[in-house]
DRENSEVEX-801408 format. One record per residue (C-alpha): x, y, z. Coordinates in nm, 3 decimals, padded with zeros to 5 digits. Layout:
% residues N
<node xx="X" yy="Y" zz="Z"/>
...
***
This chain:
% residues 459
<node xx="00.000" yy="00.000" zz="00.000"/>
<node xx="00.297" yy="00.236" zz="00.044"/>
<node xx="00.508" yy="00.099" zz="-00.239"/>
<node xx="00.791" yy="00.338" zz="-00.327"/>
<node xx="00.691" yy="00.608" zz="-00.076"/>
<node xx="01.001" yy="00.774" zz="00.076"/>
<node xx="00.968" yy="00.829" zz="00.449"/>
<node xx="01.165" yy="00.964" zz="00.742"/>
<node xx="01.190" yy="00.775" zz="01.069"/>
<node xx="01.219" yy="00.943" zz="01.408"/>
<node xx="01.578" yy="00.908" zz="01.523"/>
<node xx="01.503" yy="00.694" zz="01.828"/>
<node xx="01.325" yy="00.426" zz="01.621"/>
<node xx="01.576" yy="00.154" zz="01.538"/>
<node xx="01.672" yy="00.172" zz="01.170"/>
<node xx="01.907" yy="-00.097" zz="01.047"/>
<node xx="02.253" yy="00.044" zz="00.970"/>
<node xx="02.182" yy="00.380" zz="01.137"/>
<node xx="02.202" yy="00.519" zz="01.491"/>
<node xx="01.921" yy="00.559" zz="01.741"/>
<node xx="02.077" yy="00.799" zz="01.990"/>
<node xx="01.784" yy="00.993" zz="02.132"/>
<node xx="02.018" yy="01.291" zz="02.111"/>
<node xx="02.269" yy="01.123" zz="02.346"/>
<node xx="02.634" yy="01.134" zz="02.242"/>
<node xx="02.707" yy="00.813" zz="02.435"/>
<node xx="02.483" yy="00.618" zz="02.193"/>
<node xx="02.697" yy="00.699" zz="01.889"/>
<node xx="02.896" yy="00.380" zz="01.932"/>
<node xx="02.582" yy="00.164" zz="01.907"/>
<node xx="02.480" yy="00.118" zz="01.543"/>
<node xx="02.140" yy="-00.044" zz="01.490"/>
<node xx="02.172" yy="-00.400" zz="01.363"/>
<node xx="01.801" yy="-00.448" zz="01.295"/>
<node xx="01.484" yy="-00.247" zz="01.249"/>
<node xx="01.230" yy="-00.178" zz="01.520"/>
<node xx="00.901" yy="-00.358" zz="01.454"/>
<node xx="00.723" yy="-00.049" zz="01.319"/>
<node xx="01.004" yy="00.011" zz="01.067"/>
<node xx="01.000" yy="-00.356" zz="00.970"/>
<node xx="00.625" yy="-00.342" zz="00.905"/>
<node xx="00.643" yy="-00.018" zz="00.709"/>
<node xx="00.918" yy="-00.165" zz="00.490"/>
<node xx="00.693" yy="-00.464" zz="00.421"/>
<node xx="00.424" yy="-00.218" zz="00.311"/>
<node xx="00.665" yy="-00.090" zz="00.045"/>
<node xx="00.780" yy="00.234" zz="00.207"/>
<node xx="01.145" yy="00.337" zz="00.176"/>
<node xx="01.310" yy="00.484" zz="00.488"/>
<node xx="01.527" yy="00.764" zz="00.349"/>
<node xx="01.654" yy="00.933" zz="00.664"/>
<node xx="01.614" yy="00.979" zz="01.038"/>
<node xx="01.436" yy="01.284" zz="01.182"/>
<node xx="01.620" yy="01.482" zz="01.448"/>
<node xx="01.514" yy="01.475" zz="01.817"/>
<node xx="01.597" yy="01.682" zz="02.127"/>
<node xx="01.852" yy="01.553" zz="02.374"/>
<node xx="01.676" yy="01.289" zz="02.592"/>
<node xx="01.356" yy="01.361" zz="02.395"/>
<node xx="01.166" yy="01.553" zz="02.664"/>
<node xx="01.127" yy="01.899" zz="02.509"/>
<node xx="00.881" yy="02.071" zz="02.273"/>
<node xx="01.190" yy="02.181" zz="02.079"/>
<node xx="01.449" yy="01.986" zz="01.879"/>
<node xx="01.817" yy="02.037" zz="01.959"/>
<node xx="02.107" yy="01.814" zz="02.060"/>
<node xx="02.486" yy="01.827" zz="02.040"/>
<node xx="02.512" yy="01.553" zz="01.777"/>
<node xx="02.292" yy="01.673" zz="01.493"/>
<node xx="02.233" yy="02.033" zz="01.602"/>
<node xx="01.909" yy="02.231" zz="01.595"/>
<node xx="01.607" yy="02.169" zz="01.373"/>
<node xx="01.456" yy="02.487" zz="01.228"/>
<node xx="01.099" yy="02.557" zz="01.132"/>
<node xx="01.051" yy="02.601" zz="00.753"/>
<node xx="00.789" yy="02.869" zz="00.824"/>
<node xx="01.041" yy="03.079" zz="01.018"/>
<node xx="01.398" yy="02.959" zz="01.065"/>
<node xx="01.422" yy="03.154" zz="01.391"/>
<node xx="01.144" yy="02.941" zz="01.542"/>
<node xx="01.120" yy="02.588" zz="01.676"/>
<node xx="00.991" yy="02.280" zz="01.497"/>
<node xx="00.852" yy="02.153" zz="01.826"/>
<node xx="00.950" yy="01.819" zz="01.971"/>
<node xx="01.029" yy="01.555" zz="02.016"/>
<node xx="00.941" yy="01.448" zz="01.659"/>
<node xx="01.053" yy="01.792" zz="01.542"/>
<node xx="01.300" yy="01.680" zz="01.278"/>
<node xx="01.040" yy="01.466" zz="01.105"/>
<node xx="00.778" yy="01.744" zz="01.113"/>
<node xx="01.025" yy="01.983" zz="00.951"/>
<node xx="01.110" yy="01.728" zz="00.681"/>
<node xx="00.742" yy="01.686" zz="00.592"/>
<node xx="00.671" yy="02.061" zz="00.605"/>
<node xx="00.974" yy="02.134" zz="00.386"/>
<node xx="00.853" yy="01.876" zz="00.129"/>
<node xx="01.160" yy="01.655" zz="00.180"/>
<node xx="00.938" yy="01.351" zz="00.246"/>
<node xx="00.560" yy="01.303" zz="00.219"/>
<node xx="00.535" yy="01.084" zz="00.529"/>
<node xx="00.720" yy="01.031" zz="00.857"/>
<node xx="00.699" yy="00.800" zz="01.158"/>
<node xx="00.708" yy="00.978" zz="01.492"/>
<node xx="00.625" yy="00.884" zz="01.849"/>
<node xx="00.418" yy="01.054" zz="02.117"/>
<node xx="00.422" yy="01.036" zz="02.497"/>
<node xx="00.337" yy="01.398" zz="02.580"/>
<node xx="00.243" yy="01.552" zz="02.247"/>
<node xx="00.563" yy="01.459" zz="02.064"/>
<node xx="00.384" yy="01.404" zz="01.731"/>
<node xx="00.113" yy="01.668" zz="01.762"/>
<node xx="00.328" yy="01.955" zz="01.895"/>
<node xx="00.566" yy="01.947" zz="01.593"/>
<node xx="00.272" yy="01.900" zz="01.356"/>
<node xx="00.108" yy="02.211" zz="01.505"/>
<node xx="00.423" yy="02.422" zz="01.486"/>
<node xx="00.506" yy="02.312" zz="01.130"/>
<node xx="00.157" yy="02.332" zz="00.976"/>
<node xx="00.116" yy="01.962" zz="00.894"/>
<node xx="-00.103" yy="01.673" zz="01.014"/>
<node xx="00.007" yy="01.451" zz="01.301"/>
<node xx="-00.180" yy="01.157" zz="01.452"/>
<node xx="-00.127" yy="00.979" zz="01.785"/>
<node xx="-00.312" yy="00.646" zz="01.787"/>
<node xx="-00.475" yy="00.485" zz="02.088"/>
<node xx="-00.214" yy="00.360" zz="02.335"/>
<node xx="-00.083" yy="00.016" zz="02.230"/>
<node xx="-00.266" yy="00.029" zz="01.894"/>
<node xx="00.075" yy="00.057" zz="01.719"/>
<node xx="00.382" yy="-00.126" zz="01.846"/>
<node xx="00.679" yy="00.047" zz="02.008"/>
<node xx="00.883" yy="-00.273" zz="02.018"/>
<node xx="01.253" yy="-00.221" zz="01.950"/>
<node xx="01.246" yy="00.156" zz="02.000"/>
<node xx="01.527" yy="00.324" zz="02.193"/>
<node xx="01.438" yy="00.492" zz="02.524"/>
<node xx="01.637" yy="00.790" zz="02.652"/>
<node xx="01.698" yy="00.621" zz="02.985"/>
<node xx="01.984" yy="00.429" zz="03.142"/>
<node xx="01.975" yy="00.066" zz="03.024"/>
<node xx="01.688" yy="00.159" zz="02.789"/>
<node xx="01.430" yy="00.123" zz="03.068"/>
<node xx="01.137" yy="00.348" zz="03.152"/>
<node xx="00.887" yy="00.261" zz="03.425"/>
<node xx="00.662" yy="00.559" zz="03.354"/>
<node xx="00.561" yy="00.403" zz="03.021"/>
<node xx="00.345" yy="00.157" zz="03.215"/>
<node xx="00.116" yy="00.451" zz="03.302"/>
<node xx="00.173" yy="00.683" zz="03.005"/>
<node xx="00.295" yy="00.467" zz="02.714"/>
<node xx="00.480" yy="00.593" zz="02.410"/>
<node xx="00.289" yy="00.530" zz="02.087"/>
<node xx="00.414" yy="00.556" zz="01.728"/>
<node xx="00.215" yy="00.741" zz="01.465"/>
<node xx="00.233" yy="00.930" zz="01.135"/>
<node xx="00.315" yy="01.286" zz="01.034"/>
<node xx="00.202" yy="01.387" zz="00.686"/>
<node xx="00.054" yy="01.668" zz="00.480"/>
<node xx="-00.299" yy="01.526" zz="00.468"/>
<node xx="-00.533" yy="01.325" zz="00.689"/>
<node xx="-00.575" yy="01.064" zz="00.414"/>
<node xx="-00.200" yy="01.002" zz="00.421"/>
<node xx="-00.216" yy="00.942" zz="00.797"/>
<node xx="-00.510" yy="00.706" zz="00.750"/>
<node xx="-00.318" yy="00.521" zz="00.478"/>
<node xx="-00.028" yy="00.478" zz="00.720"/>
<node xx="-00.259" yy="00.332" zz="00.984"/>
<node xx="-00.413" yy="00.095" zz="00.732"/>
<node xx="-00.064" yy="-00.018" zz="00.624"/>
<node xx="00.069" yy="-00.093" zz="00.974"/>
<node xx="-00.237" yy="-00.248" zz="01.141"/>
<node xx="-00.167" yy="-00.586" zz="00.982"/>
<node xx="-00.087" yy="-00.943" zz="01.098"/>
<node xx="00.289" yy="-00.878" zz="01.086"/>
<node xx="00.243" yy="-00.612" zz="01.356"/>
<node xx="00.003" yy="-00.819" zz="01.564"/>
<node xx="00.222" yy="-01.131" zz="01.553"/>
<node xx="00.538" yy="-00.935" zz="01.628"/>
<node xx="00.403" yy="-00.773" zz="01.946"/>
<node xx="00.146" yy="-00.949" zz="02.164"/>
<node xx="00.063" yy="-00.622" zz="02.344"/>
<node xx="-00.095" yy="-00.485" zz="02.024"/>
<node xx="-00.461" yy="-00.589" zz="01.986"/>
<node xx="-00.527" yy="-00.754" zz="01.647"/>
<node xx="-00.753" yy="-00.477" zz="01.517"/>
<node xx="-00.708" yy="-00.396" zz="01.147"/>
<node xx="-00.790" yy="-00.045" zz="01.031"/>
<node xx="-01.169" yy="-00.009" zz="00.994"/>
<node xx="-01.205" yy="00.151" zz="00.652"/>
<node xx="-01.585" yy="00.155" zz="00.678"/>
<node xx="-01.573" yy="00.367" zz="00.995"/>
<node xx="-01.325" yy="00.608" zz="00.838"/>
<node xx="-01.536" yy="00.647" zz="00.522"/>
<node xx="-01.875" yy="00.644" zz="00.695"/>
<node xx="-02.128" yy="00.913" zz="00.607"/>
<node xx="-02.318" yy="00.885" zz="00.937"/>
<node xx="-02.366" yy="01.212" zz="01.121"/>
<node xx="-02.171" yy="01.252" zz="01.444"/>
<node xx="-02.207" yy="01.440" zz="01.770"/>
<node xx="-01.896" yy="01.641" zz="01.849"/>
<node xx="-01.807" yy="01.835" zz="02.161"/>
<node xx="-01.567" yy="02.128" zz="02.176"/>
<node xx="-01.386" yy="02.360" zz="02.415"/>
<node xx="-01.142" yy="02.646" zz="02.354"/>
<node xx="-00.963" yy="02.673" zz="02.689"/>
<node xx="-00.854" yy="02.428" zz="02.958"/>
<node xx="-00.835" yy="02.687" zz="03.236"/>
<node xx="-00.458" yy="02.643" zz="03.272"/>
<node xx="-00.317" yy="02.807" zz="02.961"/>
<node xx="-00.523" yy="03.066" zz="02.775"/>
<node xx="-00.487" yy="03.014" zz="02.398"/>
<node xx="-00.390" yy="03.299" zz="02.169"/>
<node xx="-00.666" yy="03.466" zz="01.967"/>
<node xx="-00.586" yy="03.267" zz="01.653"/>
<node xx="-00.609" yy="02.936" zz="01.838"/>
<node xx="-00.957" yy="03.019" zz="01.963"/>
<node xx="-01.059" yy="03.131" zz="01.615"/>
<node xx="-00.927" yy="02.803" zz="01.473"/>
<node xx="-01.155" yy="02.605" zz="01.705"/>
<node xx="-01.454" yy="02.819" zz="01.601"/>
<node xx="-01.376" yy="02.771" zz="01.233"/>
<node xx="-01.335" yy="02.395" zz="01.276"/>
<node xx="-01.668" yy="02.369" zz="01.457"/>
<node xx="-01.838" yy="02.584" zz="01.192"/>
<node xx="-01.699" yy="02.349" zz="00.927"/>
<node xx="-01.830" yy="02.041" zz="01.106"/>
<node xx="-02.170" yy="02.202" zz="01.159"/>
<node xx="-02.182" yy="02.292" zz="00.791"/>
<node xx="-02.112" yy="01.927" zz="00.711"/>
<node xx="-02.425" yy="01.830" zz="00.904"/>
<node xx="-02.277" yy="01.716" zz="01.234"/>
<node xx="-02.412" yy="01.815" zz="01.574"/>
<node xx="-02.159" yy="02.026" zz="01.764"/>
<node xx="-02.205" yy="02.117" zz="02.129"/>
<node xx="-01.993" yy="02.294" zz="02.393"/>
<node xx="-01.823" yy="02.043" zz="02.623"/>
<node xx="-01.775" yy="02.110" zz="02.993"/>
<node xx="-01.441" yy="01.966" zz="03.099"/>
<node xx="-01.467" yy="01.713" zz="03.385"/>
<node xx="-01.109" yy="01.804" zz="03.481"/>
<node xx="-00.911" yy="02.114" zz="03.387"/>
<node xx="-00.559" yy="02.172" zz="03.260"/>
<node xx="-00.424" yy="02.229" zz="03.610"/>
<node xx="-00.497" yy="01.864" zz="03.685"/>
<node xx="-00.377" yy="01.708" zz="03.358"/>
<node xx="-00.057" yy="01.914" zz="03.344"/>
<node xx="00.017" yy="01.845" zz="03.710"/>
<node xx="-00.043" yy="01.471" zz="03.678"/>
<node xx="00.178" yy="01.417" zz="03.376"/>
<node xx="00.462" yy="01.614" zz="03.533"/>
<node xx="00.417" yy="01.435" zz="03.866"/>
<node xx="00.443" yy="01.091" zz="03.705"/>
<node xx="00.752" yy="01.183" zz="03.504"/>
<node xx="00.921" yy="01.370" zz="03.790"/>
<node xx="00.850" yy="01.110" zz="04.059"/>
<node xx="01.204" yy="00.970" zz="04.054"/>
<node xx="01.345" yy="01.309" zz="04.154"/>
<node xx="01.645" yy="01.508" zz="04.030"/>
<node xx="01.593" yy="01.405" zz="03.666"/>
<node xx="01.784" yy="01.098" zz="03.778"/>
<node xx="01.727" yy="00.856" zz="03.490"/>
<node xx="01.788" yy="01.131" zz="03.235"/>
<node xx="02.113" yy="01.240" zz="03.398"/>
<node xx="02.230" yy="00.879" zz="03.417"/>
<node xx="02.143" yy="00.825" zz="03.051"/>
<node xx="02.368" yy="01.118" zz="02.953"/>
<node xx="02.672" yy="00.934" zz="03.096"/>
<node xx="02.859" yy="01.254" zz="03.172"/>
<node xx="02.740" yy="01.466" zz="02.878"/>
<node xx="02.619" yy="01.809" zz="02.987"/>
<node xx="02.244" yy="01.862" zz="02.974"/>
<node xx="02.145" yy="02.129" zz="02.721"/>
<node xx="02.039" yy="02.465" zz="02.865"/>
<node xx="01.677" yy="02.422" zz="02.754"/>
<node xx="01.635" yy="02.183" zz="03.049"/>
<node xx="01.767" yy="02.430" zz="03.308"/>
<node xx="01.428" yy="02.535" zz="03.444"/>
<node xx="01.300" yy="02.179" zz="03.485"/>
<node xx="01.632" yy="02.049" zz="03.618"/>
<node xx="01.664" yy="02.326" zz="03.876"/>
<node xx="01.306" yy="02.272" zz="03.995"/>
<node xx="01.374" yy="01.901" zz="04.036"/>
<node xx="01.693" yy="01.960" zz="04.238"/>
<node xx="01.559" yy="02.230" zz="04.470"/>
<node xx="01.586" yy="02.128" zz="04.840"/>
<node xx="01.245" yy="02.008" zz="04.957"/>
<node xx="01.248" yy="02.234" zz="05.266"/>
<node xx="01.284" yy="02.542" zz="05.046"/>
<node xx="00.996" yy="02.462" zz="04.813"/>
<node xx="00.709" yy="02.595" zz="05.029"/>
<node xx="00.898" yy="02.921" zz="05.080"/>
<node xx="00.970" yy="02.968" zz="04.710"/>
<node xx="00.618" yy="02.866" zz="04.609"/>
<node xx="00.485" yy="03.144" zz="04.832"/>
<node xx="00.702" yy="03.397" zz="04.648"/>
<node xx="00.642" yy="03.300" zz="04.285"/>
<node xx="00.333" yy="03.296" zz="04.065"/>
<node xx="00.070" yy="03.024" zz="04.093"/>
<node xx="00.148" yy="02.832" zz="03.773"/>
<node xx="00.521" yy="02.804" zz="03.835"/>
<node xx="00.444" yy="02.703" zz="04.192"/>
<node xx="00.217" yy="02.427" zz="04.060"/>
<node xx="00.504" yy="02.294" zz="03.848"/>
<node xx="00.751" yy="02.320" zz="04.134"/>
<node xx="00.547" yy="02.113" zz="04.378"/>
<node xx="00.512" yy="01.812" zz="04.142"/>
<node xx="00.871" yy="01.689" zz="04.178"/>
<node xx="01.074" yy="01.611" zz="04.486"/>
<node xx="01.446" yy="01.623" zz="04.545"/>
<node xx="01.543" yy="01.259" zz="04.601"/>
<node xx="01.219" yy="01.127" zz="04.455"/>
<node xx="00.870" yy="01.082" zz="04.597"/>
<node xx="00.768" yy="00.797" zz="04.831"/>
<node xx="00.607" yy="00.496" zz="04.664"/>
<node xx="00.278" yy="00.586" zz="04.834"/>
<node xx="00.277" yy="00.931" zz="04.669"/>
<node xx="00.358" yy="00.781" zz="04.330"/>
<node xx="00.068" yy="00.538" zz="04.354"/>
<node xx="-00.160" yy="00.822" zz="04.458"/>
<node xx="-00.064" yy="00.999" zz="04.135"/>
<node xx="-00.136" yy="00.682" zz="03.938"/>
<node xx="-00.473" yy="00.651" zz="04.111"/>
<node xx="-00.552" yy="01.010" zz="04.013"/>
<node xx="-00.472" yy="00.928" zz="03.649"/>
<node xx="-00.716" yy="00.636" zz="03.661"/>
<node xx="-00.977" yy="00.863" zz="03.821"/>
<node xx="-00.923" yy="01.123" zz="03.548"/>
<node xx="-00.980" yy="00.857" zz="03.281"/>
<node xx="-01.303" yy="00.747" zz="03.445"/>
<node xx="-01.433" yy="01.103" zz="03.469"/>
<node xx="-01.366" yy="01.170" zz="03.102"/>
<node xx="-01.512" yy="00.836" zz="02.991"/>
<node xx="-01.829" yy="00.907" zz="03.190"/>
<node xx="-01.861" yy="01.265" zz="03.067"/>
<node xx="-01.821" yy="01.173" zz="02.701"/>
<node xx="-02.057" yy="00.876" zz="02.731"/>
<node xx="-02.326" yy="01.080" zz="02.907"/>
<node xx="-02.300" yy="01.353" zz="02.643"/>
<node xx="-02.316" yy="01.095" zz="02.364"/>
<node xx="-02.006" yy="01.235" zz="02.193"/>
<node xx="-01.807" yy="01.072" zz="01.915"/>
<node xx="-01.517" yy="01.317" zz="01.930"/>
<node xx="-01.395" yy="01.639" zz="02.091"/>
<node xx="-01.233" yy="01.936" zz="01.915"/>
<node xx="-01.000" yy="02.163" zz="02.112"/>
<node xx="-00.688" yy="02.378" zz="02.069"/>
<node xx="-00.371" yy="02.197" zz="01.968"/>
<node xx="-00.071" yy="02.405" zz="02.074"/>
<node xx="-00.239" yy="02.723" zz="02.203"/>
<node xx="00.037" yy="02.941" zz="02.057"/>
<node xx="00.235" yy="02.941" zz="01.731"/>
<node xx="00.587" yy="02.801" zz="01.703"/>
<node xx="00.814" yy="02.949" zz="01.968"/>
<node xx="01.154" yy="03.108" zz="01.917"/>
<node xx="01.455" yy="02.882" zz="01.968"/>
<node xx="01.560" yy="02.831" zz="02.329"/>
<node xx="01.225" yy="02.909" zz="02.494"/>
<node xx="01.087" yy="02.556" zz="02.526"/>
<node xx="01.205" yy="02.496" zz="02.881"/>
<node xx="01.015" yy="02.804" zz="02.997"/>
<node xx="00.696" yy="02.720" zz="02.809"/>
<node xx="00.624" yy="02.354" zz="02.885"/>
<node xx="00.301" yy="02.482" zz="03.040"/>
<node xx="00.171" yy="02.542" zz="02.687"/>
<node xx="00.168" yy="02.165" zz="02.623"/>
<node xx="-00.126" yy="02.095" zz="02.856"/>
<node xx="-00.372" yy="02.046" zz="02.569"/>
<node xx="-00.144" yy="01.774" zz="02.430"/>
<node xx="-00.094" yy="01.599" zz="02.765"/>
<node xx="-00.462" yy="01.516" zz="02.804"/>
<node xx="-00.488" yy="01.249" zz="02.532"/>
<node xx="-00.171" yy="01.081" zz="02.661"/>
<node xx="-00.315" yy="01.055" zz="03.012"/>
<node xx="-00.646" yy="00.927" zz="02.873"/>
<node xx="-00.470" yy="00.693" zz="02.623"/>
<node xx="-00.711" yy="00.821" zz="02.356"/>
<node xx="-00.637" yy="00.871" zz="01.986"/>
<node xx="-00.569" yy="01.234" zz="01.903"/>
<node xx="-00.467" yy="01.421" zz="01.591"/>
<node xx="-00.359" yy="01.775" zz="01.508"/>
<node xx="-00.427" yy="01.945" zz="01.176"/>
<node xx="-00.363" yy="02.302" zz="01.055"/>
<node xx="-00.665" yy="02.527" zz="01.014"/>
<node xx="-00.540" yy="02.884" zz="00.976"/>
<node xx="-00.250" yy="03.125" zz="01.026"/>
<node xx="-00.193" yy="03.415" zz="01.265"/>
<node xx="-00.333" yy="03.744" zz="01.135"/>
<node xx="-00.154" yy="04.074" zz="01.191"/>
<node xx="-00.427" yy="04.189" zz="01.431"/>
<node xx="-00.386" yy="03.868" zz="01.635"/>
<node xx="-00.008" yy="03.877" zz="01.682"/>
<node xx="-00.024" yy="03.975" zz="02.049"/>
<node xx="-00.095" yy="03.826" zz="02.393"/>
<node xx="-00.213" yy="04.098" zz="02.629"/>
<node xx="-00.172" yy="04.052" zz="03.003"/>
<node xx="-00.495" yy="04.239" zz="03.079"/>
<node xx="-00.693" yy="03.986" zz="02.873"/>
<node xx="-00.565" yy="03.688" zz="03.073"/>
<node xx="-00.740" yy="03.522" zz="03.371"/>
<node xx="-00.598" yy="03.660" zz="03.697"/>
<node xx="-00.404" yy="03.342" zz="03.776"/>
<node xx="-00.228" yy="03.357" zz="03.437"/>
<node xx="-00.094" yy="03.714" zz="03.453"/>
<node xx="00.254" yy="03.588" zz="03.524"/>
<node xx="00.601" yy="03.547" zz="03.375"/>
<node xx="00.476" yy="03.270" zz="03.146"/>
<node xx="00.226" yy="03.505" zz="02.982"/>
<node xx="00.501" yy="03.765" zz="02.939"/>
<node xx="00.713" yy="03.510" zz="02.753"/>
<node xx="00.414" yy="03.417" zz="02.536"/>
<node xx="00.379" yy="03.786" zz="02.447"/>
<node xx="00.735" yy="03.764" zz="02.307"/>
<node xx="00.638" yy="03.453" zz="02.109"/>
<node xx="00.344" yy="03.633" zz="01.951"/>
<node xx="00.560" yy="03.922" zz="01.830"/>
<node xx="00.639" yy="03.867" zz="01.463"/>
<node xx="00.416" yy="03.557" zz="01.446"/>
<node xx="00.196" yy="03.681" zz="01.161"/>
<node xx="00.156" yy="03.405" zz="00.902"/>
<node xx="00.256" yy="03.118" zz="01.134"/>
<node xx="00.026" yy="02.812" zz="01.122"/>
<node xx="-00.222" yy="02.729" zz="01.398"/>
<node xx="-00.387" yy="02.389" zz="01.441"/>
<node xx="-00.674" yy="02.225" zz="01.625"/>
<node xx="-00.682" yy="01.882" zz="01.785"/>
<node xx="-00.946" yy="01.614" zz="01.755"/>
<node xx="-00.965" yy="01.326" zz="02.002"/>
<node xx="-01.200" yy="01.031" zz="02.043"/>
<node xx="-01.237" yy="00.758" zz="02.305"/>
<node xx="-00.994" yy="00.466" zz="02.301"/>
<node xx="-00.990" yy="00.246" zz="01.990"/>
<node xx="-01.201" yy="00.488" zz="01.791"/>
<node xx="-00.900" yy="00.599" zz="01.590"/>
<node xx="-01.090" yy="00.578" zz="01.264"/>
<node xx="-01.363" yy="00.810" zz="01.395"/>
<node xx="-01.100" yy="01.058" zz="01.514"/>
<node xx="-00.936" yy="01.057" zz="01.170"/>
<node xx="-01.275" yy="01.088" zz="01.002"/>
<node xx="-01.358" yy="01.405" zz="01.198"/>
<node xx="-01.015" yy="01.544" zz="01.109"/>
<node xx="-01.087" yy="01.465" zz="00.744"/>
<node xx="-01.424" yy="01.644" zz="00.762"/>
<node xx="-01.253" yy="01.959" zz="00.892"/>
<node xx="-00.980" yy="01.937" zz="00.629"/>
<node xx="-01.232" yy="01.887" zz="00.348"/>
<node xx="-01.444" yy="02.188" zz="00.444"/>
<node xx="-01.160" yy="02.430" zz="00.525"/>
<node xx="-00.856" yy="02.296" zz="00.338"/>
<node xx="-00.529" yy="02.443" zz="00.463"/>
<node xx="-00.354" yy="02.569" zz="00.151"/>
<node xx="-00.085" yy="02.784" zz="00.308"/>
<node xx="00.277" yy="02.673" zz="00.285"/>
<node xx="00.620" yy="02.801" zz="00.391"/>
<node xx="00.666" yy="02.986" zz="00.061"/>
<node xx="00.985" yy="03.174" zz="00.149"/>
<node xx="01.162" yy="02.852" zz="00.245"/>
<node xx="01.038" yy="02.654" zz="-00.054"/>
<node xx="01.144" yy="02.927" zz="-00.297"/>
<node xx="01.491" yy="02.966" zz="-00.145"/>
***
């Protein structure tokens, strides 16, 4: 089904004869001797892996930079980020180097780059696509947090149909037989192509990070498009807000304390400066945290309290896990009671950021975190670009608890952002990947995104 299609493969996915470093210099002496399962399956489908897409060091940033391959730049504006951690692949697709790429997503790592680079990115339901054989940016290639928030591979492409074609090509017996954790569910073409009318919920803010004006407009335009197509669209009241989802994902990943497994994985290599804010928060003496939290703004205080110097007790970790399970139940109940097939919401609530700002703006990823916590399928697609009259982020327009240093940095991001792409996200309950893609396709069909990074392509 993908015969002759050139693709890029995210750098941490094992690619025979190449290197899967995860941005770690210590991995350069470990050449891949065989493909990961997803690469093996995509080769069988006829695709031709042409290159590896760059990733950030230890793959935990919405920006792509490491000391091996350097910094990935956004084709729409070379001074801005491609996002991360599948940022190199998103840039390759946006720059028309390849029509299709394989990325992976544990906290928005497919959808953030897709949003920043004006392309389509799809994160399948957890475990729907195998991650077997993929490199993890941890010591001894181990990651316990993946038991709660698993990494899932998915496509980045220019159209929704291309993403659907990828899913159809990889959900095959070779995948199911190669990894027993993947349920043997082929792609349901009938669901994807169905003409049945759907009921779709929407929201334009999660209460944690106020989207820019263009992001809110993008949600309105997407909902107008779906309504025009005959679907029922209703406002959706969030059962949990962004404060909870952002806090839970950070708490799970920071439970070990001091960035320990990441530091160990570096094997003496210096951590890049983009991690300074997170690393310092993780290493702060526990006795000082209440004092500092009383002095700083509410959102940064919320981030600070999630980690613990030396790690959290097992009891606290399991309480966080229990809260994740409770969050899933609340969302399942809310969507079932409302009779919804999908939910539309902001993707990244701001356009691509300038290089070097990612460590200070992880708060902006809250909309991405939600689908990872829920283990739901979720896709981002471009809808519009920032207009000149929208290229601002005014403090006075923000909720009181967001008039802080984060909003001041976002104001810098919005300066000069005219013409940058803005996306929306669609998510559906678990194993309704085809429905999620179908809603994305309906939006794309009604308001096709025809903008492109013209200056880069003409250079």
